[in-house]
N, C-alpha and C positions, 0 to 999 in steps of 0.2 A: 372454620367449618370442616366437618368430618367428611372424608372421601371414602368411597367404597373400595375396598381392596379386592380385585378380581383374580389375584394370583391363585388362591385355593380353588376357585371355580374353574379356572383354566386347567389346573392340575387334574382335577376330577374328570373334566371333559376329555383330556388327552388319555387318561387311564381307561376310560370307557371306550374311547375310539380304538385303542390298542386291543382291548378285550374283544370287541366286536370284529375287528379285522382277523384276529386269530381264530375266533369261532367260525367266521365265514369261510376261512380256508379249510377248516377241519370238517365242516358239514358239507358233504358233496351229495348230489342226488344219486340214488342207486342206479347203476348201469344195468344193461340187459345184454344177454348173449346174442351175438349176431354172427352170421357166416357170410363173408363177402364173396362174391363170385370171382372166379378166376377169369383172366382175360381170354382163355381158350374155351370158356363155357358157351353153350349155344343159347340163343335167345330167340323168341318169336320174331322180334324186330329184325334180326339178322337174316331171316329167311324171306323177308319182304324184298320185292324188286328194288334194286338200288336206285333206279331212275325215279321211283316214287318218293324217295326221301328228299327232304329239304336239306341241302348240304351247306353248312356255314364253315368256311375256312378262315383261320386266323394265323398269320405268320408271326415270327418272333418280334417284328416291329409293330404289331398291332393292326396291320392292314386286314380288313374284313372283306370276304367275298361271300355273297349269298347266291347259291346256284350259279357260280362262276361270274356273277355280276358284282363289280366292285361297289362296296358300300362303306359307310362310316358309322360311328357310334350315334350320331344325331339322326340318321335315317334308317337305322337297323330295324326299328319297329315297323315302319312302313314297308320296307323291303320284305320282311318276314310275313307280314300280312298279305302282301301281293303274291308271294310264293305259296302261301297256304291256300289261296284260292285256286291256283293252278294244279296243286298236287292233291290227289284224293286221300292218301293215307295220313298225311299231316304228321309224319315222323321227322324230327329234326336230328340230324347227325352233325355234331360239332367236331370238326377236325382241327385241333389247335396244336400249334408247335409247343414243345415242352417249355420254351422260354417266352411264350406269349404272355402279355400282361394280364394278371389275374383279374383286375378290375374290368377289363373288356369282356372276359368270359362271363363275369357276373352280370354285366349289362345285357349280354346276349341271352342269358337265361331269363332275366327279367322281361326282356322284349318278347321272348317266346311265350312266357306265361301270360302277359298282357294280350298277346295276339291269339290266345286260346289254344296254343300248341303245348300240350302237357306231356307228350310222348317225346322226350328229349334224351339223347344218348351221346356218349363220347366215343370217338373212334380211337382205338389204341393200335399200336404196331404189333 
């Protein structure tokens, strides 16, 4: 009984895969010019009263404080929603240590978005 030889088929698939990988690397979407703000630039949010901001502090070990109240990743959404009810401007200032875990910062941003807080900023030194 004759068997089907799949070696040429595999060779063709690998060549096509290599061609598509090279083309995908060469075809990049066009960029656009952007001007990033300096950390010394003024912003309307910086002129707001600091006590009206929701402050989220994250230290280098990932411990989270929402308005000086200790929180954790599991309860960050509830704590931010509670803080947004108390604060009229609903501006979130994230004060994160330079060595804070990046995943926790992303979860804070997600919780702020889900809580309806879209005015989020990072505090720099």
